[in-house]
Structures are given as structure tokens and as C-alpha cells.
C-alpha positions in Angstrom: -48.9 -34.0 -37.2 -48.0 -34.7 -33.5 -49.5 -32.6 -30.7 -46.6 -30.5 -29.5 -46.8 -29.2 -26.0 -44.5 -26.3 -24.9 -44.2 -23.6 -22.3 -43.1 -20.0 -22.8 -40.1 -18.4 -21.2 -41.4 -15.0 -22.1 -44.7 -14.8 -20.1 -45.4 -16.2 -16.6 -48.7 -18.0 -16.1 -51.1 -16.1 -13.9 -50.6 -16.4 -10.1 -47.1 -17.8 -10.4 -44.9 -17.5 -7.4 -41.2 -18.4 -7.5 -38.6 -19.2 -4.9 -34.9 -18.5 -5.5 -32.2 -20.1 -3.3 -28.9 -18.4 -3.7 -25.5 -19.1 -2.2 -23.7 -16.3 -0.4 -20.3 -17.9 -1.1 -18.8 -16.3 -4.2 -21.4 -13.5 -3.8 -19.7 -11.3 -6.4 -20.8 -14.0 -8.9 -24.1 -15.3 -7.4 -25.4 -11.7 -6.9 -25.2 -11.2 -10.6 -26.9 -14.6 -11.2 -29.7 -13.5 -8.9 -30.0 -10.1 -10.6 -30.4 -11.8 -13.9 -33.0 -14.3 -12.6 -35.1 -11.6 -10.9 -35.0 -9.3 -14.0 -36.1 -12.2 -16.2 -39.0 -13.2 -14.0 -40.2 -9.6 -13.6 -39.9 -9.0 -17.3 -42.2 -12.0 -17.8 -44.8 -10.4 -15.5 -43.9 -11.9 -12.1 -44.5 -9.3 -9.4 -41.7 -8.6 -6.9 -43.9 -9.8 -4.1 -44.2 -13.2 -5.9 -40.5 -13.8 -5.8 -39.0 -15.1 -2.6 -35.2 -15.1 -2.2 -33.5 -17.3 0.4 -29.8 -16.7 0.9 -27.7 -19.7 2.2 -24.1 -19.8 3.2 -22.8 -22.0 0.4 -23.8 -24.4 -2.4 -23.9 -27.3 0.0 -26.9 -25.7 1.9 -28.9 -25.1 -1.3 -30.7 -28.5 -1.4 -31.8 -28.3 2.2 -33.6 -25.0 1.7 -34.8 -25.9 -1.7 -36.5 -29.0 -0.2 -38.2 -26.9 2.4 -39.5 -24.4 -0.2 -40.7 -27.2 -2.5 -42.4 -28.9 0.5 -44.3 -25.6 1.4 -46.5 -25.9 -1.7 -46.4 -22.1 -2.2 -44.2 -22.0 -5.3 -44.5 -23.0 -8.9 -40.7 -23.5 -9.2 -37.6 -23.3 -7.1 -34.5 -21.8 -8.8 -31.1 -22.7 -7.2 -28.2 -20.4 -7.9 -24.6 -20.8 -6.8 -21.0 -20.8 -7.9 -18.6 -23.6 -7.1 -15.1 -22.9 -8.4 -12.4 -25.6 -8.6 -9.6 -25.2 -6.1 -6.5 -27.1 -5.3 -8.4 -30.2 -4.0 -11.3 -32.3 -5.2 -13.7 -30.7 -2.8 -15.6 -29.0 -5.6 -16.4 -32.4 -7.2 -18.1 -33.7 -4.1 -20.1 -30.5 -3.7 -21.2 -30.4 -7.3 -22.2 -34.1 -7.5 -24.2 -34.0 -4.3 -26.0 -30.7 -4.9 -27.0 -31.7 -8.5 -28.2 -35.1 -7.4 -30.1 -33.7 -4.5 -31.9 -31.0 -6.5 -32.9 -33.6 -9.1 -34.4 -35.8 -6.3 -36.3 -32.9 -4.8 -37.8 -32.1 -8.2 -39.0 -35.7 -8.7 -40.2 -36.1 -5.2 -42.3 -32.9 -5.2 -43.3 -32.9 -8.9 -42.0 -29.4 -9.0 -39.4 -27.7 -11.3 -36.2 -27.3 -9.3 -33.8 -25.5 -11.5 -30.0 -26.1 -11.3 -28.4 -22.7 -11.8 -25.2 -23.6 -9.9 -22.1 -22.7 -11.9 -19.4 -25.5 -11.8 -16.4 -23.7 -13.1 -12.7 -24.4 -13.3 -11.7 -20.8 -12.6 -13.0 -17.5 -11.4 -12.7 -16.2 -15.0 -15.1 -18.9 -16.2 -17.6 -17.9 -13.5 -17.4 -14.2 -14.4 -18.1 -15.1 -18.1 -21.2 -17.1 -17.1 -22.6 -14.4 -14.7 -23.1 -11.7 -17.2 -19.9 -11.8 -19.1 -19.2 -13.0 -22.7 -21.0 -16.3 -22.2 -24.2 -14.7 -20.9 -25.9 -15.0 -17.5 -26.9 -18.4 -16.3 -29.3 -16.8 -13.8 -31.2 -15.5 -16.8 -31.2 -18.9 -18.4 -32.3 -20.6 -15.1 -35.3 -18.2 -14.9 -36.2 -18.8 -18.5 -36.1 -22.5 -17.9 -38.3 -22.1 -14.8 -40.9 -20.1 -16.7 -40.9 -22.6 -19.6 -41.4 -25.5 -17.2 -44.2 -23.9 -15.3 -46.0 -23.1 -18.5 -45.4 -26.6 -19.9 -46.8 -28.1 -16.7 -50.0 -26.1 -17.2 -50.4 -27.6 -20.6 -50.0 -31.2 -19.6 -53.1 -33.4 -19.0 
């Protein structure tokens, strides 16, 4: 039988501090993502004072602040929340690609979970459904993934 190593999304390891970077653009959506993420972290035992929230103007600015937070060494994970909704041009594609690529690089460079909770939707309706509507809340899922990754990292040799 192989040795299976997992983390838990239900209980935060002791002394866990989390950072959340959230985009103010599309705040009617991102505010709900943030509420879901914070509720999930606190339900897992993370105290309010151990959750730092940094608001940025838009999704483009998320990686810059995520990198600063990762570099600080104060956090066990950085959650990144935003909502990019397709418009009449291809602008959304450039934003989505660069933000996702940058967050992956930050995670690898710092050896720290940097969670991608940026919605990349074709319509406002899709974003509403993914921020507490019929498809769930991706902020909740992002926080669950953060908790699981932090727990998993504690188990690794």
C-alpha cells in the first residue's frame, strides 16, 4: 500500500496566517468571493487577525501585490480573487493569461501556495453563478484549496 499524503480543507494548521488579494473591479462579484473565502478560513479555525486582505484596482494588479505578500514570509498561502468578464475586445484574454502565468511563477519562486481564484467568465451571468449562485462560490473553493495545500506542505518531508 502506498503512503498517501494529504492535507485537510476543514481544519487549518496551527499558527496559519493567510493573505487574500482581491480585485475591486467587478466588486459586486469579488466581494462575494471574498466573503466566501473569509467564511471558509474562519470556519476552519483561522482567526480574523490571521487573515490579511489587500484590495487592488483590478485583476492586472493582483500578481504584483501577491508577490510582495509572498516575499514577506508572513503567510502560509496567498489567495488571489478577481473577476475578468469578456467584453467586446480580446483584452480579457491578455489579462487572464498574464495573471494566471504570473501567479504560478510566484508560487514556484517562493515555494508558497498562491491560489488562483480569478473568475474568467464569458458573461456577468456566469460570474454571478460562480460567486455564490447555482455553480457555488469559487472564493470558498479557493480557500479550501489553500487550507489543503498548507496542510499538505506540513506533511511533506
